[in-house]
C-alpha positions as CSV (number, residue, x, y, z in Angstrom):
1,M,35.3,-18.0,-20.1
2,A,33.6,-14.5,-18.4
3,K,30.5,-13.3,-19.9
4,L,30.2,-10.0,-21.4
5,N,30.1,-6.8,-19.5
6,Y,32.6,-3.2,-20.1
7,E,35.7,-4.5,-18.5
8,V,35.2,-8.3,-20.0
9,L,35.0,-6.3,-23.9
10,E,37.2,-3.5,-24.2
11,K,39.8,-7.1,-22.9
12,S,38.6,-9.0,-25.6
13,G,39.5,-5.9,-28.0
14,Y,36.6,-5.2,-29.6
15,D,37.2,-2.2,-31.8
16,G,34.0,-1.1,-32.6
17,Y,31.2,1.9,-31.5
18,I,30.6,1.8,-27.8
19,L,28.9,4.5,-25.6
20,K,29.3,3.9,-22.3
21,D,27.6,6.4,-20.1
22,A,24.6,9.0,-21.4
23,P,21.3,9.8,-19.9
24,V,18.1,7.6,-20.0
25,K,16.3,9.2,-23.0
26,M,14.0,6.2,-23.3
27,L,12.0,3.5,-21.0
28,Q,10.9,0.3,-23.0
29,F,8.1,-1.9,-22.3
30,G,10.0,-5.2,-23.4
31,E,13.1,-7.1,-23.0
32,G,13.3,-9.8,-25.5
33,N,14.7,-10.6,-28.8
34,F,12.6,-8.8,-31.2
35,L,13.4,-5.5,-29.4
36,R,16.6,-5.7,-29.0
37,A,17.3,-7.0,-32.4
38,F,15.2,-3.8,-34.3
39,V,13.8,-0.8,-31.9
40,D,17.1,-0.6,-30.0
41,Y,19.5,-1.3,-32.8
42,F,18.4,1.7,-34.2
43,F,18.4,3.8,-31.6
44,D,22.1,2.0,-31.1
45,M,23.2,2.8,-34.9
46,S,21.6,6.6,-34.0
47,N,24.5,6.8,-30.9
48,E,27.0,6.6,-33.0
49,K,25.7,8.2,-36.8
50,A,23.7,10.9,-35.2
51,G,25.0,12.1,-31.5
52,W,21.4,11.0,-29.9
53,N,23.9,10.6,-26.8
54,G,21.1,8.4,-24.8
55,K,20.3,5.1,-23.4
56,I,17.1,2.9,-22.5
57,T,16.1,1.7,-19.7
58,L,14.2,-1.7,-20.1
59,V,11.0,-3.2,-17.8
60,Q,10.5,-6.6,-17.6
61,P,6.8,-6.9,-18.9
62,I,6.0,-10.4,-17.4
63,A,6.8,-11.8,-13.8
64,Q,9.7,-14.0,-15.5
65,G,12.1,-12.4,-17.6
66,L,15.6,-11.3,-18.4
67,T,16.2,-8.7,-15.9
68,D,19.4,-9.7,-13.6
69,L,21.0,-10.9,-16.9
70,I,21.1,-7.8,-18.7
71,N,22.1,-6.1,-15.4
72,E,24.8,-8.4,-15.1
73,Q,26.3,-7.7,-18.5
74,E,25.4,-3.8,-17.8
75,G,23.0,-3.8,-20.5
76,L,25.7,-5.1,-23.1
77,Y,24.6,-7.3,-26.0
78,T,26.3,-9.2,-29.3
79,L,24.0,-8.8,-32.2
80,Y,24.0,-10.5,-35.6
81,L,22.3,-9.2,-38.7
82,R,22.3,-12.1,-41.3
83,G,20.9,-12.7,-44.5
84,S,21.0,-11.4,-48.3
85,E,21.8,-8.0,-49.7
86,K,21.7,-7.9,-53.5
87,G,22.5,-11.6,-53.9
88,E,25.9,-11.6,-51.4
89,K,25.5,-12.9,-48.0
90,V,25.8,-11.1,-45.4
91,N,27.1,-11.7,-41.6
92,K,27.2,-8.6,-39.3
93,R,28.1,-8.6,-35.6
94,R,27.6,-5.4,-33.8
95,V,27.8,-5.0,-29.7
96,I,25.1,-2.6,-28.7
97,S,25.4,-0.2,-25.9
98,A,22.1,1.7,-26.4
99,V,20.7,-0.3,-23.4
100,K,22.0,0.9,-19.8
101,N,19.8,-1.7,-17.3
102,C,16.9,-3.4,-17.2
103,L,13.7,-3.1,-14.2
104,N,11.6,-5.6,-12.9
105,P,8.4,-3.7,-12.5
106,Y,6.8,-6.6,-10.1
107,T,9.7,-6.5,-7.5
108,D,11.1,-2.5,-8.0
109,W,8.1,-0.4,-9.2
110,E,9.4,2.7,-7.7
111,A,12.2,2.4,-10.0
112,V,10.3,2.3,-13.3
113,K,8.6,5.4,-11.9
114,A,11.5,7.4,-10.9
115,V,12.9,6.2,-14.7
116,A,9.4,7.6,-15.6
117,V,9.5,11.5,-14.0
118,S,13.1,12.1,-15.0
119,P,13.6,15.3,-17.1
120,D,16.0,13.4,-19.7
121,L,13.3,11.1,-20.9
122,E,11.9,11.8,-24.1
123,Y,10.4,8.4,-25.4
124,I,8.4,5.2,-24.0
125,S,8.3,2.4,-26.5
126,C,6.6,-0.8,-26.3
127,N,6.0,-4.7,-27.6
128,T,4.1,-6.2,-25.3
129,T,2.8,-9.2,-27.9
130,E,-0.7,-9.0,-29.7
131,A,-2.5,-9.4,-25.9
132,G,-0.3,-6.3,-24.3
133,I,-2.6,-3.8,-26.0
134,V,-6.2,-4.7,-24.4
135,Y,-8.0,-2.5,-22.0
136,D,-8.2,-4.3,-18.6
137,P,-11.3,-2.8,-16.0
138,N,-10.0,-4.9,-13.0
139,S,-6.2,-3.3,-13.9
140,K,-6.2,-0.7,-10.6
141,A,-3.9,2.1,-10.2
142,D,-2.7,1.2,-6.6
143,Q,-1.8,-1.9,-7.7
144,L,1.9,-2.7,-7.5
145,P,2.4,-2.4,-10.8
146,P,-1.2,-2.7,-12.3
147,D,-1.9,-5.8,-14.1
148,S,-2.3,-4.8,-17.8
149,F,0.8,-2.8,-19.7
150,P,-1.9,0.0,-20.3
151,A,-2.4,0.5,-17.3
152,K,0.9,0.4,-16.1
153,L,1.6,3.3,-18.8
154,T,-1.1,5.3,-17.6
155,V,0.1,5.6,-13.9
156,L,3.5,6.7,-15.1
157,L,2.0,9.1,-17.3
158,Y,0.3,10.5,-13.9
159,E,3.9,10.5,-12.1
160,R,5.5,12.3,-15.3
161,F,2.3,14.5,-15.5
162,K,2.4,15.5,-11.5
163,A,6.1,16.0,-11.8
164,G,5.4,18.7,-14.3
165,Q,7.2,17.2,-16.7
166,K,7.1,17.2,-20.8
167,G,5.0,14.8,-22.6
168,L,6.5,12.1,-24.3
169,V,6.1,10.3,-27.5
170,I,5.0,6.7,-27.2
171,L,6.4,4.0,-30.2
172,S,3.7,1.6,-30.0
173,C,5.3,-1.7,-31.6
174,E,2.8,-4.7,-31.0
175,L,1.5,-6.5,-34.3
176,I,-2.5,-4.8,-34.1
177,D,-3.9,-2.4,-36.1
178,N,-3.3,1.2,-35.1
179,N,-1.4,0.3,-32.0
180,G,-0.6,3.5,-31.0
181,K,-4.4,5.0,-31.2
182,E,-5.7,1.7,-29.8
183,L,-2.9,2.1,-26.3
184,Q,-4.2,5.5,-26.6
185,R,-7.9,4.8,-26.0
186,C,-6.7,2.2,-23.7
187,V,-5.0,5.2,-21.2
188,N,-8.1,7.1,-21.9
189,L,-10.4,4.7,-20.5
190,H,-8.5,4.2,-17.1
191,I,-8.3,7.7,-16.6
192,D,-11.8,8.2,-17.0
193,D,-12.2,4.9,-14.6
194,W,-9.9,6.3,-11.7
195,G,-11.2,9.5,-11.9
196,L,-7.8,11.2,-12.9
197,G,-8.9,14.4,-13.8
198,E,-9.8,16.6,-17.4
199,D,-6.7,18.2,-16.8
200,F,-4.3,14.9,-16.6
201,K,-6.8,13.7,-19.6
202,K,-6.1,16.7,-21.8
203,W,-2.2,16.8,-20.9
204,I,-2.4,13.1,-22.5
205,N,-4.2,14.0,-25.6
206,E,-1.8,17.1,-26.1
207,E,1.0,16.8,-25.0
208,N,1.5,13.6,-25.7
209,T,2.4,11.4,-29.2
210,F,1.0,7.9,-29.4
211,C,2.6,7.0,-32.2
212,S,1.3,3.9,-34.8
213,T,3.9,2.0,-35.4
214,L,4.9,-1.2,-38.5
215,V,7.7,-3.1,-37.4
216,D,9.0,-5.4,-40.0
217,R,12.5,-7.4,-39.0
218,I,12.1,-11.2,-38.9
219,V,14.1,-12.0,-35.5
220,P,14.7,-15.8,-35.2
221,G,16.4,-14.6,-31.8
222,R,18.7,-17.1,-30.1
223,I,21.0,-19.4,-32.4
224,R,20.0,-22.8,-31.2
225,D,23.5,-24.9,-32.3
226,P,25.3,-25.3,-29.6
227,K,28.6,-25.8,-31.4
228,E,28.3,-22.6,-33.2
229,V,27.3,-20.8,-29.6
230,E,30.8,-22.2,-28.1
231,E,32.8,-21.6,-31.5
232,L,31.2,-17.7,-31.3
233,D,32.4,-17.5,-27.7
234,K,36.0,-18.4,-28.5
235,E,36.0,-15.9,-31.2
236,H,34.7,-13.2,-29.2
237,G,36.7,-14.0,-25.8
238,Y,33.2,-13.4,-23.8
239,E,30.1,-15.3,-23.2
240,D,27.2,-13.9,-24.0
241,P,23.9,-15.5,-22.7
242,L,21.8,-12.5,-24.7
243,L,23.4,-12.5,-28.4
244,D,20.5,-12.0,-30.7
245,V,20.1,-13.1,-34.6
246,G,17.9,-11.1,-36.9
247,E,17.3,-10.8,-40.4
248,V,19.7,-8.1,-42.0
249,F,16.5,-6.5,-43.5
250,G,14.7,-4.4,-41.6
251,V,12.5,-1.3,-42.2
252,W,10.5,0.5,-39.2
253,Y,6.9,3.3,-40.3
254,I,6.3,5.0,-37.7
255,E,2.8,7.3,-38.0
256,G,3.2,10.9,-36.7
257,P,3.6,14.4,-37.3
258,A,5.9,16.2,-39.9
259,W,7.5,17.8,-36.8
260,L,8.8,14.3,-35.2
261,E,10.9,13.3,-38.1
262,E,13.1,16.2,-37.0
263,K,13.5,15.3,-33.8
264,L,13.5,11.5,-34.0
265,P,17.5,10.8,-34.9
266,F,17.2,8.0,-37.6
267,K,17.0,10.5,-40.9
268,K,20.3,12.1,-39.2
269,A,21.7,8.7,-38.6
270,G,20.5,7.3,-42.2
271,V,19.1,4.1,-40.7
272,N,16.0,2.8,-42.8
273,V,13.2,4.4,-40.3
274,H,10.8,7.0,-41.6
275,V,8.0,9.1,-40.4
276,V,4.6,8.8,-42.4
277,P,1.5,10.8,-42.1
278,E,-0.2,7.0,-42.4
279,V,0.8,3.9,-41.2
280,A,-2.1,1.7,-43.4
281,P,-0.6,2.2,-46.5
282,Y,2.5,0.4,-46.1
283,K,1.3,-2.7,-43.9
284,K,-1.0,-3.2,-47.3
285,R,2.2,-3.2,-49.4
286,K,4.0,-5.8,-46.4
287,V,1.2,-7.7,-46.3
288,R,0.4,-7.8,-50.7
289,I,4.1,-8.2,-51.1
290,L,6.3,-9.9,-48.6
291,N,2.8,-11.9,-47.0
292,G,1.4,-11.9,-50.2
293,A,4.3,-13.6,-52.1
294,H,4.8,-16.7,-50.0
295,T,0.6,-17.0,-49.8
296,G,1.3,-17.1,-53.8
297,F,3.6,-19.1,-54.5
298,V,4.8,-22.1,-51.5
299,L,1.6,-24.0,-52.2
300,G,2.8,-25.2,-55.3
301,A,6.1,-25.1,-54.4
302,Y,5.8,-27.8,-52.2
303,L,4.0,-29.7,-54.6
304,S,6.8,-29.3,-57.2
305,G,9.2,-30.9,-54.7
306,Q,10.3,-28.0,-52.8
307,D,11.0,-28.0,-48.8
308,I,12.6,-24.6,-48.4
309,V,11.8,-20.8,-49.5
310,R,15.2,-20.2,-50.1
311,D,15.7,-23.2,-52.7
312,C,12.6,-21.1,-54.1
313,M,14.8,-19.0,-54.9
314,H,16.8,-20.7,-56.7
315,N,14.5,-22.2,-59.3
316,D,13.9,-19.8,-62.2
317,S,10.2,-20.8,-62.9
318,I,9.3,-20.4,-58.9
319,R,11.4,-17.1,-58.9
320,G,10.1,-16.4,-62.1
321,F,6.3,-16.6,-61.2
322,M,6.6,-15.1,-57.7
323,N,8.2,-12.0,-59.6
324,K,5.8,-11.9,-62.2
325,M,3.3,-12.0,-59.6
326,L,4.7,-9.2,-57.7
327,Y,5.8,-6.8,-60.4
328,E,3.0,-7.6,-63.0
329,E,-0.2,-8.2,-60.9
330,V,0.0,-6.7,-57.3
331,I,2.5,-3.5,-57.1
332,P,0.4,-1.8,-60.4
333,I,-2.6,-1.4,-57.7
334,L,-0.9,-0.6,-55.0
335,P,-1.5,2.7,-53.7
336,L,2.4,3.8,-53.4
337,D,4.7,4.9,-55.6
338,K,6.1,2.4,-57.9
339,E,10.0,2.5,-57.5
340,D,9.6,2.3,-54.0
341,C,7.3,-1.1,-54.2
342,E,9.5,-2.3,-56.9
343,N,12.3,-1.9,-54.3
344,F,10.5,-3.8,-50.8
345,A,9.8,-6.4,-53.9
346,A,13.4,-6.7,-54.4
347,A,14.2,-6.8,-50.9
348,V,11.7,-10.0,-50.6
349,T,13.6,-11.5,-53.2
350,D,16.7,-11.4,-51.1
351,R,15.1,-11.9,-47.8
352,F,13.7,-15.2,-48.9
353,N,17.5,-16.2,-50.1
354,N,18.5,-16.0,-46.5
355,P,21.7,-18.6,-46.4
356,F,21.0,-18.2,-42.3
357,V,16.7,-19.3,-42.3
358,D,15.4,-22.3,-43.8
359,H,11.9,-21.6,-43.7
360,L,10.0,-24.2,-44.2
361,L,7.1,-24.1,-46.8
362,M,4.8,-26.6,-44.9
363,S,5.3,-23.6,-41.6
364,I,4.3,-21.3,-44.6
365,S,1.1,-23.0,-45.7
366,L,-0.4,-23.3,-42.2
367,N,-4.5,-21.8,-42.4
368,S,-3.5,-20.7,-45.8
369,T,-7.4,-20.3,-46.9
370,S,-8.0,-17.3,-44.5
371,K,-4.3,-16.2,-46.1
372,W,-4.8,-16.5,-49.2
373,K,-8.4,-14.9,-48.7
374,A,-6.4,-12.1,-46.9
375,R,-3.2,-11.5,-48.4
376,N,-3.9,-12.6,-52.3
377,M,-7.6,-12.0,-53.0
378,P,-7.4,-7.9,-52.5
379,S,-5.0,-7.5,-55.4
380,F,-6.4,-10.6,-57.2
381,L,-10.3,-8.8,-57.6
382,E,-8.7,-5.0,-57.8
383,Y,-6.0,-6.1,-60.2
384,I,-9.7,-7.5,-62.6
385,E,-11.3,-4.2,-61.7
386,K,-8.4,-1.9,-63.0
387,F,-7.9,-4.0,-65.7
388,G,-11.0,-5.9,-66.8
389,K,-8.7,-9.2,-67.1
390,L,-8.0,-12.4,-65.1
391,P,-4.0,-11.8,-63.4
392,V,-2.3,-14.7,-64.6
393,C,-0.3,-16.1,-61.7
394,L,-2.7,-15.1,-59.0
395,T,-5.1,-16.9,-60.8
396,M,-2.6,-20.1,-61.1
397,S,-2.0,-19.3,-57.3
398,L,-6.1,-20.0,-56.5
399,A,-5.5,-23.2,-58.7
400,A,-2.3,-24.6,-56.6
401,Y,-4.4,-23.3,-53.5
402,I,-7.2,-26.0,-54.4
403,A,-4.8,-28.5,-55.6
404,F,-2.6,-28.5,-52.3
405,Y,-5.9,-29.1,-50.3
406,S,-7.0,-31.9,-52.6
407,T,-4.0,-33.6,-53.8
408,K,-4.2,-37.5,-52.8
409,I,-6.7,-37.3,-49.9
410,T,-5.9,-40.3,-47.6
411,R,-7.3,-39.3,-44.0
412,R,-8.9,-36.8,-42.1
413,E,-7.3,-36.5,-38.4
414,E,-8.3,-34.3,-35.5
415,D,-5.5,-32.0,-36.3
416,G,-5.4,-32.2,-39.9
417,L,-6.1,-33.5,-43.4
418,I,-3.4,-35.7,-45.1
419,C,-2.5,-35.8,-48.4
420,V,0.2,-36.9,-50.7
421,R,2.4,-34.9,-52.6
422,P,3.4,-36.2,-56.1
423,A,7.0,-37.1,-54.3
424,G,4.6,-39.7,-52.9
425,N,5.5,-38.5,-49.1
426,E,2.5,-37.7,-47.0
427,Y,1.9,-34.2,-45.1
428,K,-0.9,-32.7,-43.2
429,I,-2.6,-29.5,-43.8
430,Q,-3.6,-27.8,-41.2
431,D,-6.5,-25.0,-41.3
432,D,-9.5,-24.3,-40.1
433,A,-11.7,-27.5,-39.2
434,W,-14.6,-26.6,-41.3
435,V,-12.2,-25.9,-44.0
436,L,-10.7,-29.1,-44.1
437,D,-13.9,-30.5,-43.6
438,F,-15.4,-29.3,-46.9
439,Y,-12.2,-31.2,-48.7
440,F,-12.7,-34.1,-47.2
441,E,-16.2,-34.1,-48.0
442,H,-15.5,-33.4,-51.7
443,R,-12.6,-35.9,-52.2
444,D,-14.1,-38.1,-54.5
445,A,-15.9,-35.0,-56.7
446,S,-13.9,-34.6,-60.3
447,D,-11.6,-31.4,-60.8
448,A,-14.5,-29.2,-62.3
449,E,-17.2,-30.2,-59.7
450,L,-14.2,-29.1,-57.4
451,V,-13.3,-26.0,-58.1
452,K,-17.1,-25.3,-58.4
453,A,-17.7,-25.8,-55.3
454,V,-14.6,-23.9,-53.8
455,L,-14.9,-21.0,-55.8
456,S,-19.1,-20.6,-55.2
457,N,-18.1,-20.8,-51.4
458,E,-19.4,-17.6,-49.9
459,K,-17.9,-18.9,-45.9
460,M,-14.3,-18.8,-47.4
461,W,-14.4,-15.6,-49.8
462,D,-17.2,-13.7,-48.7
463,Q,-18.8,-14.1,-52.3
464,D,-19.4,-16.1,-54.8
465,L,-15.9,-16.3,-57.4
466,T,-17.9,-18.2,-60.3
467,K,-19.9,-15.0,-60.9
468,I,-16.3,-13.5,-62.2
469,A,-16.0,-14.1,-65.9
470,D,-14.2,-16.9,-66.9
471,L,-12.7,-18.0,-63.9
472,E,-14.2,-21.1,-63.3
473,E,-12.8,-22.3,-66.5
474,T,-9.7,-21.3,-66.3
475,V,-8.9,-22.3,-62.8
476,L,-10.1,-25.4,-63.7
477,A,-7.5,-25.7,-67.0
478,D,-5.0,-24.3,-64.3
479,L,-5.5,-27.3,-61.8
480,T,-5.6,-29.5,-65.0
481,K,-2.2,-28.4,-65.8
482,I,-0.4,-29.2,-62.5
483,R,-2.2,-32.5,-61.9
484,N,-0.6,-33.4,-65.2
485,E,2.2,-31.6,-65.7
486,G,3.3,-30.3,-62.0
487,A,3.1,-27.2,-60.7
488,E,6.7,-26.3,-61.6
489,A,5.8,-26.2,-65.1
490,A,2.3,-25.0,-64.5
491,Y,4.1,-22.1,-63.4
492,A,6.6,-21.9,-65.8
493,S,3.5,-21.8,-68.3
494,C,2.9,-18.3,-67.0
495,L,5.9,-16.5,-67.5
């Protein structure tokens, strides 16, 4: 069977939207599954719905990559968005035609420079992983190409500046705080290091817009089951080694000035991309609601006999516990519109109920001590401050955390702490070594002694939680209920 390209696609009978020719308006560093299922999807939708009429040239970020395969397929690839929306199963197929080609800077740096100086270019997007946006003083302008991504970007923007072209909008998608600002800082450091001049520095900071962004879509990427791949190839009428899979939910927050919303094609296209004055509140919403929900219920859910997130959403007690925690204890203390947060929380239930993803509770349990501290503790403390009482579900969640880390501890292994679930099977807790040592050392303590030791451990929480009124007694009562009646019954008691 032939590989996907424009000619093969036409013969296959595909009747979806396709744009074959358009000027390259975006240079994208990264050709992996996430960017193709997220950024490139939104621009592809903008071609169809908003007449953006643009193509994207991808740049392979490391020496090994997908350049040859992408070019062989003329930039085309199949994207499946799968999941649940309002309780209904969704499985959408779309052939993405926004990508023109891919360049390998390690074999053709000059070709990348040529795109960078094009008058048609408007945007640069990137996702070079969290390690990508770093200042590397060993990266030099005369390297072909420079080692680090910020150094590469500095060279390309300098070429554009010398060519007398307009500035660009840079959309940084790396998973670090203030990603756009940090990228801009690195570029400015290279300008100073390399002596590129004040005029160029002024152009960088006044004519270009470095946007910090928050991305949110789970992208499993390739389909692993060879049988399913074979069936899809037959159904499509072509082979597609670049086929990509993402969850149906996706939202992109772009921090930028008000004029940017009109420049970008997303508002006109009606896609879930928003220009906002600050990304930080939306990151807080994601961490507190989406990530906080995961960490808040999965440990007790696992002790109750559940293994997969989706199955938890079909359990009235666990789902009810999660929703009460979100709607009554987390959302009321968030600095965003209540309805907006509630809509986001409703989408979380759909995302957790994804029929295509078997998300294991044990995989979420990794490093739960620092996760609970970062994702749940702020909501817990702010609720107490605002309402003057303990939040019922978050307090029970803290007890479930203690229960998970201390249920029938049998041994300490090099990479984990081995406990025995009420169902009888062993499970391995993985966390920082000092955390595992703490629980192992307290394996013979009474529950009262354990609760006091955990809550007063300032290394865990940066404070002594036993000073919070009624907390020690309440956590002990909750832990006793989990031990005696089971975690599911304990969760149900909160409703």
